[in-house]
C-alpha positions as CSV (number, residue, x, y, z in Angstrom):
1,M,-68.0,-216.2,89.1
2,L,-66.3,-218.2,86.6
3,F,-68.6,-217.3,83.8
4,L,-68.1,-213.6,84.8
5,L,-64.3,-213.8,84.6
6,I,-64.5,-215.6,81.3
7,G,-66.8,-213.1,80.0
8,I,-64.7,-210.2,81.0
9,A,-61.5,-212.0,79.4
10,G,-63.4,-212.6,76.3
11,V,-64.6,-209.1,75.8
12,I,-60.9,-207.7,76.2
13,L,-59.6,-210.2,74.0
14,K,-62.2,-209.5,71.3
15,F,-61.9,-205.5,71.8
16,L,-58.1,-205.9,71.5
17,E,-58.3,-208.6,68.6
18,I,-56.0,-211.0,70.3
19,G,-56.1,-214.6,69.3
20,P,-58.8,-216.7,68.0
21,V,-61.1,-214.9,70.0
22,A,-61.0,-211.9,67.5
23,Q,-62.7,-214.2,65.1
24,F,-65.6,-215.1,67.3
25,A,-69.1,-213.7,66.8
26,W,-70.0,-211.1,69.7
27,W,-72.8,-213.1,70.8
28,V,-70.3,-216.1,71.5
29,V,-68.1,-213.7,73.5
30,L,-71.1,-212.1,75.4
31,A,-72.7,-215.5,76.1
32,P,-70.9,-215.9,79.5
33,F,-72.5,-213.0,80.8
34,G,-76.0,-214.4,80.2
35,L,-74.6,-217.7,82.0
36,T,-73.6,-215.6,84.8
37,I,-77.0,-214.2,85.2
38,L,-78.7,-217.4,84.8
39,W,-76.5,-218.9,87.6
40,W,-77.2,-216.1,89.9
41,A,-80.9,-216.1,89.5
42,W,-80.8,-220.2,90.1
43,A,-78.5,-219.7,93.1
44,D,-80.9,-217.1,94.8
45,A,-84.2,-218.9,93.8
46,S,-82.9,-222.3,94.8
47,G,-81.7,-221.0,98.2
48,Y,-78.0,-222.1,97.4
49,N,-76.6,-218.8,98.4
50,K,-78.5,-218.8,101.7
51,N,-77.6,-222.1,102.6
52,K,-73.9,-221.4,102.2
53,Q,-74.2,-218.1,104.4
54,I,-75.9,-220.2,107.2
55,K,-73.2,-222.9,107.1
56,K,-70.5,-220.3,107.3
57,M,-72.2,-218.5,110.1
58,E,-72.7,-222.0,112.0
59,D,-68.9,-222.6,111.3
60,R,-67.9,-219.2,112.6
61,T,-70.2,-219.8,115.8
62,K,-68.4,-223.1,116.5
63,E,-65.1,-221.9,116.1
64,R,-65.8,-218.9,118.6
65,L,-67.2,-221.1,121.0
66,R,-64.3,-223.6,120.8
67,K,-61.7,-220.9,121.2
68,Q,-63.6,-219.5,124.4
69,Q,-63.9,-223.0,125.8
70,E,-59.9,-223.4,125.2
71,A,-59.3,-220.1,126.9
72,L,-61.4,-221.1,130.0
73,G,-59.5,-224.5,130.1
74,M,-62.6,-226.4,129.4
75,L,-61.2,-228.5,126.6
76,K,-58.9,-231.2,127.2
77,K,-55.4,-230.8,125.8
78,R,-54.4,-233.5,123.3
79,R,-51.1,-234.8,123.6
């Protein structure tokens, strides 16, 4: 996501000819978009995204169970 934001900022700065980015070649300005594509391809192929989703779902389940147990009075209250 960081590469995507850098790429968008670079294109805007290049298009508006602001700062030193105006002097950069277009391939330098567009390179973060290529890096974004590579990152997403790697993340999908390696299972990185899926593992993060599974972890998030497990955390939600644990929190929901903890809240239910607390509502039923099954957890000891801490002092």
